[in-house]
C-alpha positions as CSV (number, residue, x, y, z in Angstrom):
1,M,13.6,-1.1,11.6
2,D,13.5,-0.6,15.4
3,A,14.7,-3.9,16.8
4,A,12.7,-3.3,20.0
5,R,9.4,-3.5,18.0
6,P,8.5,-6.9,16.6
7,P,7.4,-6.7,12.9
8,I,3.7,-6.6,12.1
9,L,4.5,-7.7,8.5
10,E,7.4,-10.0,7.8
11,V,8.5,-11.4,4.4
12,R,11.2,-14.1,4.3
13,G,12.9,-15.6,1.3
14,L,10.1,-14.5,-1.0
15,R,10.4,-15.6,-4.6
16,K,7.9,-15.2,-7.5
17,S,8.3,-16.5,-11.0
18,F,6.0,-16.0,-14.0
19,G,6.9,-18.9,-16.3
20,H,10.7,-18.8,-16.8
21,S,10.9,-15.1,-15.6
22,E,11.9,-14.8,-11.9
23,V,10.5,-11.4,-10.8
24,L,11.3,-11.7,-7.0
25,R,14.6,-13.3,-6.1
26,G,14.6,-13.9,-2.4
27,I,13.1,-10.9,-0.6
28,D,13.5,-10.4,3.1
29,L,11.5,-7.5,4.6
30,A,10.1,-6.6,8.0
31,V,7.8,-3.7,8.7
32,A,7.2,-2.5,12.3
33,P,3.9,-1.3,13.6
34,Q,3.2,2.3,12.7
35,E,6.1,2.4,10.2
36,M,5.8,3.9,6.7
37,V,8.1,2.1,4.3
38,F,8.5,3.3,0.8
39,I,9.7,1.0,-2.0
40,I,11.3,2.7,-4.9
41,G,13.1,1.4,-8.0
42,P,12.9,1.3,-11.8
43,S,9.9,-0.2,-13.6
44,G,10.0,-3.9,-13.8
45,S,12.0,-4.3,-10.5
46,G,9.3,-6.3,-8.8
47,K,7.9,-3.6,-6.5
48,S,4.2,-4.2,-7.3
49,T,4.6,-7.9,-7.4
50,L,6.0,-7.8,-3.9
51,L,3.0,-5.9,-2.6
52,R,0.6,-8.3,-4.3
53,C,2.4,-11.3,-2.8
54,C,2.0,-9.7,0.7
55,N,-1.8,-10.4,0.6
56,R,-1.5,-13.3,-1.8
57,L,-3.2,-11.6,-4.7
58,E,-0.2,-13.1,-6.4
59,E,0.8,-16.5,-5.1
60,P,4.5,-16.6,-4.1
61,T,6.5,-19.3,-5.7
62,S,8.3,-19.9,-2.4
63,G,9.1,-18.1,0.8
64,A,7.0,-16.9,3.8
65,V,4.7,-14.0,4.6
66,H,3.6,-13.4,8.2
67,L,1.1,-10.8,9.4
68,G,0.9,-10.3,13.1
69,G,2.6,-13.7,13.5
70,V,0.1,-15.5,11.3
71,D,1.6,-17.5,8.4
72,L,-0.3,-16.4,5.3
73,M,1.1,-19.3,3.3
74,A,-0.2,-22.0,5.8
75,P,-3.0,-24.2,4.3
76,S,-4.9,-23.7,7.6
77,T,-4.9,-19.9,7.4
78,D,-8.2,-18.3,6.3
79,I,-6.7,-16.0,3.7
80,N,-9.9,-14.1,3.2
81,A,-10.1,-13.2,6.9
82,M,-6.4,-12.2,6.8
83,R,-7.0,-10.0,3.7
84,R,-9.4,-7.9,5.7
85,K,-6.5,-7.0,7.9
86,I,-4.5,-5.8,4.8
87,G,-6.0,-2.8,3.1
88,M,-4.9,-2.4,-0.5
89,V,-5.1,0.7,-2.7
90,F,-4.3,0.3,-6.4
91,Q,-3.2,2.6,-9.1
92,S,-6.7,2.4,-10.7
93,F,-9.5,3.2,-8.3
94,N,-11.7,0.2,-9.1
95,L,-14.9,1.8,-8.0
96,Y,-18.3,0.6,-9.1
97,P,-19.7,3.4,-11.3
98,H,-23.3,2.6,-10.5
99,M,-22.8,2.9,-6.7
100,T,-22.4,6.1,-4.7
101,A,-19.2,6.8,-2.8
102,L,-20.8,5.5,0.4
103,G,-22.1,2.4,-1.5
104,N,-18.6,1.6,-2.7
105,V,-17.2,2.0,0.8
106,T,-19.9,-0.1,2.5
107,L,-20.1,-3.0,0.0
108,A,-17.2,-5.0,1.5
109,L,-18.4,-4.2,5.0
110,R,-21.8,-5.8,4.2
111,K,-20.7,-8.6,1.9
112,V,-17.3,-9.5,3.4
113,A,-17.5,-8.4,7.0
114,A,-21.2,-9.3,7.3
115,R,-22.1,-5.9,8.9
116,S,-25.7,-4.7,9.0
117,R,-26.5,-2.0,6.6
118,T,-26.8,0.5,9.5
119,D,-23.5,-0.5,10.9
120,A,-21.9,-0.5,7.5
121,E,-23.1,3.0,6.8
122,T,-21.9,4.3,10.1
123,L,-18.4,2.9,9.5
124,G,-18.5,4.0,5.9
125,M,-19.3,7.6,6.8
126,A,-16.5,7.6,9.4
127,A,-14.1,6.3,6.7
128,L,-15.2,8.9,4.2
129,D,-14.8,11.6,6.9
130,R,-11.2,10.5,7.5
131,V,-10.4,11.1,3.9
132,G,-12.3,14.4,3.8
133,L,-15.2,13.3,1.6
134,A,-18.2,12.9,4.0
135,A,-19.9,15.6,1.9
136,K,-19.6,13.5,-1.2
137,A,-21.1,10.3,0.3
138,K,-24.1,10.4,-2.2
139,S,-22.0,11.3,-5.2
140,Y,-21.2,8.7,-7.9
141,P,-17.7,8.1,-9.1
142,G,-18.4,9.9,-12.4
143,E,-19.2,13.0,-10.4
144,L,-15.8,13.0,-8.6
145,S,-12.3,14.0,-9.6
146,G,-9.6,11.4,-9.9
147,G,-8.2,12.4,-6.6
148,Q,-11.6,12.2,-4.9
149,Q,-12.1,8.7,-6.4
150,Q,-8.8,7.5,-5.1
151,R,-9.7,8.9,-1.6
152,V,-12.9,6.9,-1.8
153,A,-10.8,3.9,-2.6
154,I,-8.7,4.6,0.5
155,A,-11.8,5.0,2.6
156,R,-13.1,1.6,1.3
157,A,-9.9,0.0,2.5
158,L,-9.9,1.9,5.8
159,A,-13.5,0.9,6.6
160,L,-12.5,-2.7,7.2
161,E,-10.1,-1.4,9.9
162,P,-6.9,-3.1,8.5
163,T,-3.7,-3.7,10.4
164,V,-1.5,-2.7,7.4
165,M,-2.2,-0.6,4.3
166,L,-0.5,-1.4,1.0
167,F,-0.4,1.4,-1.6
168,D,0.5,0.4,-5.2
169,E,1.3,3.6,-7.1
170,P,-1.7,5.4,-5.6
171,T,-1.1,8.7,-7.4
172,S,0.3,7.6,-10.8
173,A,-3.1,7.8,-12.5
174,L,-3.9,11.3,-11.2
175,D,-3.4,14.7,-12.8
176,P,-0.5,16.5,-11.0
177,E,-2.8,19.0,-9.3
178,L,-4.8,16.2,-7.7
179,V,-1.9,14.3,-6.2
180,G,-1.5,16.4,-3.1
181,S,-5.0,15.6,-1.7
182,V,-4.2,11.8,-1.8
183,L,-0.7,12.4,-0.3
184,A,-2.3,14.5,2.5
185,V,-4.6,11.6,3.4
186,M,-1.6,9.2,3.5
187,R,0.3,11.7,5.7
188,E,-2.7,11.9,8.1
189,L,-2.9,8.1,8.2
190,K,0.7,7.9,9.2
191,A,0.2,10.5,11.9
192,A,-2.7,8.4,13.2
193,G,-0.4,5.3,13.5
194,M,-1.3,3.3,10.4
195,T,1.3,0.9,9.2
196,M,2.0,1.4,5.5
197,L,4.0,-0.2,2.7
198,V,4.0,2.1,-0.3
199,V,5.2,1.7,-3.9
200,S,5.3,5.2,-5.4
201,H,7.3,7.5,-7.6
202,E,6.5,10.5,-5.3
203,M,10.1,10.9,-4.2
204,R,9.7,14.2,-2.4
205,F,6.9,12.6,-0.3
206,A,9.0,9.6,0.4
207,R,11.8,11.9,1.6
208,D,9.5,13.9,3.8
209,A,7.1,11.2,5.2
210,A,8.8,7.8,5.1
211,D,10.4,6.1,8.1
212,R,12.5,3.9,5.7
213,V,13.1,3.7,2.0
214,I,13.9,0.4,0.2
215,F,15.5,0.5,-3.3
216,M,14.6,-2.6,-5.4
217,D,16.1,-3.6,-8.8
218,H,15.9,-6.8,-10.7
219,G,13.8,-8.5,-8.1
220,V,16.1,-7.9,-5.1
221,I,16.4,-5.3,-2.4
222,V,19.6,-3.5,-3.3
223,E,19.7,-1.1,-0.4
224,E,17.5,0.2,2.5
225,G,17.8,3.0,5.0
226,A,16.5,6.3,6.3
227,P,15.2,8.6,3.5
228,D,18.1,11.1,4.0
229,Q,20.7,8.3,3.6
230,I,19.0,6.7,0.5
231,F,18.4,10.0,-1.3
232,A,21.5,11.9,-0.3
233,K,24.2,9.3,0.5
234,P,23.3,6.0,-1.2
235,R,25.9,3.3,-0.7
236,E,25.2,1.1,-3.7
237,A,26.1,2.1,-7.3
238,R,22.7,1.0,-8.6
239,T,21.0,3.2,-6.0
240,R,23.2,6.1,-6.9
241,A,22.5,5.7,-10.6
242,F,18.7,5.6,-10.0
243,I,18.7,8.6,-7.7
244,A,20.9,10.5,-10.2
245,G,18.5,9.7,-12.9
246,L,15.6,11.2,-10.8
247,T,17.4,14.5,-10.4
248,R,18.1,14.8,-14.1
249,S,14.5,14.1,-15.2
């Protein structure tokens, strides 16, 4: 990370246990404004748990999470207000099937951000336009492809004007031919200056688009660096084994 830019998201000493199983074992991570950071690693390495701890969807066992200098773990912090600054896109789209695309996008604007219906629909249409789906505003999720549904989910997060976007395997539930449309939206968000922390198996996209790649295994950050360094010249044996496994598959 560029030392000249103070981090917008900072995680220090983060630990998370489920019963006797320690999933995160002391994570230190700083993400600069407008940076796209990819987290890669084998299944079960703690990647998704780390993302969910960043907005306290999972409560960390110990450690600190700061967003824009605000301590998310402090009892005085309004966590719901802070969550509005942290957009989250999940593997499953989690859209309400009985609501249109626009209805799904505007729901949080009206219920959480207390916007009027008119304001919410203006912001919602702008968000759908950003993901290339303004023409589908009146369509229901069942009338949309998986890729379109995921782009609606991205628009829903964008509509709240977050400071940081977290992506947890955003393309893993999609048919291969639909993945590109979601990655294109993410690329456009990066170009527009959105700060993003991404867990994904889309290694080619990570290599092309990420500013930094983090390799996690067994609840720790094993190695981090520029995409070319991680993919072409990894320093750690565990990273080398993981990357070698990708090229064989």
